[in-house]
N, C-alpha and C positions, 0 to 999 in steps of 0.2 A: 617482692618484685617478680618472682618467677611466674606466678599465674598470669601476670600482665604481659610478660614476654611471650608466653604461649599464645596469647590472644592477638598478637601482632599490632597492638595499638600504640607502642612506643614510637615516638618520632625521634629517631636517633640523631639526625643532624642538629635539631633544636636542643636535645638533651646535652650533646657533647659541647656545643658552643656555650650554652647556658652554664654548664658545669665547669668548663675550662675558665670562664670569667670569674666564677665563684671561688676557685681555689686560692689565688693570690689575695682576694678580698678576705677570705677566712683567716689567712695568716695575719693580715693587717688588723682584723677585728680582734684576734687573740692578743696581739701586741698592745692594742689599746686597752683591752680588758685587764691586763696586768697592772695598769696604772689607776684603775678605778676600784674603790672599795666595794666589797661584795654587796653591802646594802643597796648601793646605788645601781649596781648591775642588775639586782633582782627587781628594783623599782622600775628601771628602764624596760626590762623584759615584761613586767606586768602591764606597763603602758602600751607596749607594742602589741601584746596579746589582746588587750582590750580594743585597741583601734582596729585590728584585723577582725575581731569578732563582730564589732558593730557594722563594719563593712559587709561581712557575710550575711548579717541579718537583714540588710537592705535588699529589697527586691531588685533583681537585675533589670536594667533599663534597656538593654540591647545585647547583641551577640558579641560585641567587641570587635575591634579592628583586626582584620585578617592579615596582619603584618607578615606572618610566616606561612602564608598559603596564597596561591593564586587560583585562577579559575580551573586549572587542571588538577588541583590538590597537591602540587608540588611546592617546595619551599621557594619563596620569592626573596632571595638573599639581599637584594638592594634595600628592601624595606625591613626585613627580618633581622639582618645581622646587627645593626646598631642597637635595636631594642633589645635583642637577645643578650648582647654583651652588657648593656646597661642594667637589665633586670638581674643578670647573674651577679653583677658586682653588688647591687643593692641587697640581694638575698644572702650572698656569701659573707658580707660584713657582719650581720648579726649571728650568722652560723659560728664564726670564730669568737665573736664578742660575748654571746650568751651561751654557747655550747649547745645549739639546737640544730636539728637537721633542716629546718625551714620549710617543711611541707605546707604549713598553714599560710606561708607567704608565696610559695612557688605556684600553687595551683591558681590563685587569683591572677598572678602575673602571666601565666601561660594562657589563661582564657581571655582576660581583659586586654592585655597588651599585645599578645602574639597571635591571637585568633584561633587557638586550638579548641576543639570541642571538649566537653567534660570528660569523656572517656579517655581521650588522648592526653588531656592535661594530667589526670591522675596517674596514668601509666608512665608518662614522660617524667613526672615529678619524682617518682620512685627512683628512677635512674639518677636524676640530679641529686637527690638526697644521699644516695650512696657516695657519689663523688664529693659532695660538700662535707658529709660527715667524715669521710676518710681524711679530707684536708684538715678539718677541725680537730680531729684526733691527733694528726701529726703535729699540728701547731701547739697542742698541749702535751706533747710526748714527754716532757720533763716533769709532769705532774704525777704524783703517786696514784696508782690504779689498783683498787681492791677487786680481784677477779671473781670472788665468790658472789657478792651481791650483783656484780655486773652480769655474770653468767645466768643467775636466777632470774633477774629482771628481763634480760634480753630473751631468754628462752620462753618465759611466760608471754612477753609481748609478741614474739613471733607466732606462737600458737594462737593467741587470741586475734592477731591481725589476719591470719588465714581464715579463722571462723567469721571475723567481722566482714571480710571480703565477700563471703557467701551471703551473709545476711544483708549487706549493702545492696546486692543485686536485686533483692526483693522489696526494697523500700523506695518510696518516691525521693527524687533528688532534693526536693524542698525540705522533707522531713530530716534527711541526713544533714543538710546544710544548717538548718536552724538548730537541730539538736547539738551538733558539734560546736556551733558558735556559742550557744548558751553554756556548754561545758567549758569552753575556753574562758568565757567571762568569769565563771565561778572559780576556776583555777587562778586566773589573773588576780581576782580579789583576795584569795587566800595567800598568794605570794606577796602581794602588796602589804597585807596586814602583818604577815610574819616579818617582813623587812622593816616595818615601822614600829610594831609593838614589841617584837622579840628578836632584836638584832643579835643578842647573845648566842642564839641558836645557829647563826650563820657561820659557814666555814671562813676562817681567817688565813690568808696566805702567809 
């Protein structure tokens, strides 16, 4: 998120409204998730990933409704607030339910529903992910956490994310979108197969 903050492309009002709506939704999703067997949680997550990936592979048909922008570039709250709150709830729920930051859901919502351009959507989504992830972690605070793999995974992901941000600035948007969507489809298929064929390997509460 830090390089995006320096670029000045974060739309803070949208990020804070979107994120605030997602916090209670994340707690609600976590409560629902405790009632669902792990196999069905993973299957639901795989379906959600596949749906988002297919949507990303479709060529955009327009620039989206500028709900959170008026002719002067400022936020039009009359149109923006209801959509930002609704989108925050819709994204926050799977954040708590599946334990994901929701970036692959947030960026389409910001561009298609709220009218942010691609650069603004990516930068703003990172702030929202921080808020949603913090809420999701708090909602699962009673679960045991192994700090060693968490630290290794998080450190590696942070370093590669910084490198990926530099690479992303050199690649066409279509290449990034289609490559990411295909990767999401592959991961969704792997998750679904694991949940169906090898349920014994899944964690049991």
